C-alpha positions in Angstrom: -56.5 -15.4 29.1 -55.9 -17.5 32.2 -55.7 -15.6 35.5 -52.7 -17.9 36.3 -50.5 -16.4 33.4 -47.4 -14.7 34.7 -47.5 -10.9 34.5 -44.6 -9.0 32.9 -42.2 -7.8 35.5 -41.8 -4.1 35.8 -38.4 -2.5 35.8 -38.0 -0.4 38.9 -37.0 3.3 38.8 -33.7 2.5 40.6 -32.8 0.0 37.8 -33.4 2.7 35.2 -31.2 5.2 37.1 -28.4 2.6 37.4 -28.6 1.8 33.7 -28.6 5.5 32.8 -25.6 6.2 34.9 -23.8 3.2 33.5 -24.4 4.3 29.9 -23.4 7.9 30.7 -20.1 6.6 32.2 -19.4 4.6 29.1 -20.0 7.6 26.9 -17.7 9.8 29.0 -15.0 7.1 28.9 -15.3 6.8 25.1 -15.0 10.5 24.6 -11.9 10.7 26.9 -10.3 7.8 25.1 -10.9 9.4 21.7 -9.4 12.7 22.9 -6.4 10.9 24.4 -5.6 8.8 21.3 -2.6 10.0 19.3 -3.8 11.8 16.2 -2.3 13.8 13.4 -2.4 17.6 14.0 -4.1 19.9 11.5 -1.1 22.3 11.7 0.6 22.9 8.4 4.0 21.5 7.5 6.2 24.5 6.6 9.4 22.7 5.8 12.3 21.6 8.0 13.8 23.8 10.6 17.3 25.0 9.6 20.3 23.1 10.9 22.6 24.8 13.5 25.0 24.2 16.2 25.2 27.0 18.7 26.5 27.6 22.2 24.0 27.7 25.1 24.1 29.8 28.3 25.9 27.0 30.2 28.6 26.8 27.5 27.3 23.5 26.1 26.7 23.0 22.4 23.1 22.6 21.2 22.3 21.5 17.7 19.2 20.8 15.6 20.1 17.1 16.0 19.9 17.4 19.8 16.3 18.6 19.4 15.2 15.7 17.2 12.4 13.7 18.8 11.2 16.7 20.8 8.6 19.4 20.3 10.3 22.8 20.6 9.6 26.5 20.3 12.1 29.0 18.9 12.3 32.8 18.9 14.9 35.5 18.3 15.8 38.1 20.9 18.7 40.1 22.3 19.4 41.1 25.9 19.9 44.8 25.2 16.6 45.1 23.3 14.4 48.0 24.4 11.7 47.1 21.9 9.6 43.9 21.7 12.1 41.5 23.3 10.9 41.9 26.9 7.4 41.1 25.9 8.5 38.1 23.8 10.6 36.8 26.7 7.8 37.2 29.2 5.6 35.2 26.9 8.2 32.5 26.6 8.5 32.6 30.4 4.8 31.8 30.7 5.3 28.8 28.4 8.3 27.7 30.5 6.2 27.8 33.6 3.3 25.9 31.9 5.4 23.1 30.5 7.3 22.8 33.8 4.1 22.4 35.7 2.8 19.7 33.3 6.2 18.0 33.0 5.8 18.2 29.2 8.7 17.1 27.0 9.1 20.5 25.3 12.3 22.6 24.7 12.3 26.4 24.4 15.1 28.0 22.3 15.8 31.7 22.3 18.5 32.8 19.9 20.3 36.1 20.2 20.6 38.3 17.2 23.3 40.3 19.0 26.0 37.7 19.4 28.8 40.3 19.6 27.4 41.3 23.0 25.4 38.4 24.1 28.0 35.9 25.4 26.9 32.7 27.1 27.6 34.4 30.5 25.3 37.3 29.7 22.6 35.0 28.4 22.9 32.9 31.5 22.3 35.9 33.7 19.4 37.0 31.5 17.9 33.6 31.7 18.2 33.5 35.5 16.4 36.9 35.8 13.4 35.6 33.8 13.2 32.3 35.7 14.3 30.1 32.8 14.5 26.4 33.6 18.0 25.7 32.2 17.3 22.2 30.9 14.1 23.3 29.2 14.9 26.8 28.0 18.1 27.3 26.0 19.5 30.7 25.2 21.8 30.3 22.2 24.6 32.4 20.6 26.9 31.8 17.7 28.7 33.5 14.8 26.6 36.4 13.5 26.5 35.2 9.9 25.3 31.8 11.0 22.5 33.3 13.1 21.4 35.4 10.1 21.3 32.2 8.0 19.3 30.4 10.6 16.9 33.3 10.9 16.2 33.2 7.2 15.9 29.4 7.4 13.1 29.9 9.9 11.5 32.3 7.4 12.1 35.3 9.8 13.3 38.7 8.7 16.5 40.1 10.2 18.2 43.4 9.5 19.6 46.3 11.5 19.2 50.0 12.0 21.9 52.5 10.9 23.1 52.4 14.5 23.6 48.7 14.2 20.7 47.8 16.5 19.2 44.5 15.3 15.7 44.5 13.8 14.2 41.1 14.0 10.9 39.1 13.8 8.6 38.8 16.8 7.3 35.5 15.7 7.6 32.2 17.6 8.2 29.1 15.6 6.8 25.7 16.8 8.8 22.7 15.5 7.6 19.1 15.8 9.5 15.9 16.8 10.6 15.4 13.2 12.2 18.8 12.9 9.3 20.3 10.8 8.2 23.8 11.3 4.5 23.5 12.1 3.2 27.0 13.2 4.2 30.6 13.5 2.7 32.8 16.2 3.2 36.6 16.6 4.7 37.3 20.0 3.0 40.7 20.0 -0.4 39.1 20.0 -2.0 39.0 23.5 -3.3 35.5 22.7 0.1 34.2 21.7 0.8 32.1 24.8 -2.6 30.4 24.6 -2.2 29.7 20.8 1.3 28.3 21.4 0.2 26.0 24.2 -2.6 24.7 22.0 -0.1 24.1 19.2 2.3 22.4 21.5 -0.5 20.1 22.9 -1.5 19.2 19.4 2.0 18.1 18.4 2.6 16.2 21.7 -0.5 14.2 20.9 0.7 13.3 17.4 1.8 9.6 17.2 5.5 9.1 17.4 7.0 7.8 14.2 9.2 4.7 14.3 12.8 5.5 14.2 
């Protein structure tokens, strides 16, 4: 071989480092893009949420139709409850704070199972005490028979003690933008808030369907 033949050029260590960093950045960007893409959640479809029109703490009417297009979380409580309601409400308050901090398009709905006592005024005072964001967290009341029907529509048990004190489910129901019940989480579970926030995030990432 002639001594005048060109020698192969060596790639410098700096070039390899730059190439490695570039490829790493591409991989990270690809993963982030994949994670941010709208995708169908693996949560079950448990049928449509029951239809209702009830009165909120500010006196306005709130219906199932008003919640269409939004992800929302529902539960059943009553303000005189000495049992699980304070814990359930504290869990909902944590979710309220989380969605407020993130600016998430989520509505929280707490329905009273003691409508004879829980007027909109009492619910408003109750909501203020727990730090509810009024436009994000609705406390609803309505005719007792209609609330019972809605509870059954949500697949939640509802009865009463001989004294008349309501006995109700401690489960939270997560509803998607199409009004479908997608998950049920037990409010007595210490992991309930984390589970609910994961479910909410999954549904928010689902692609919106054309109207």
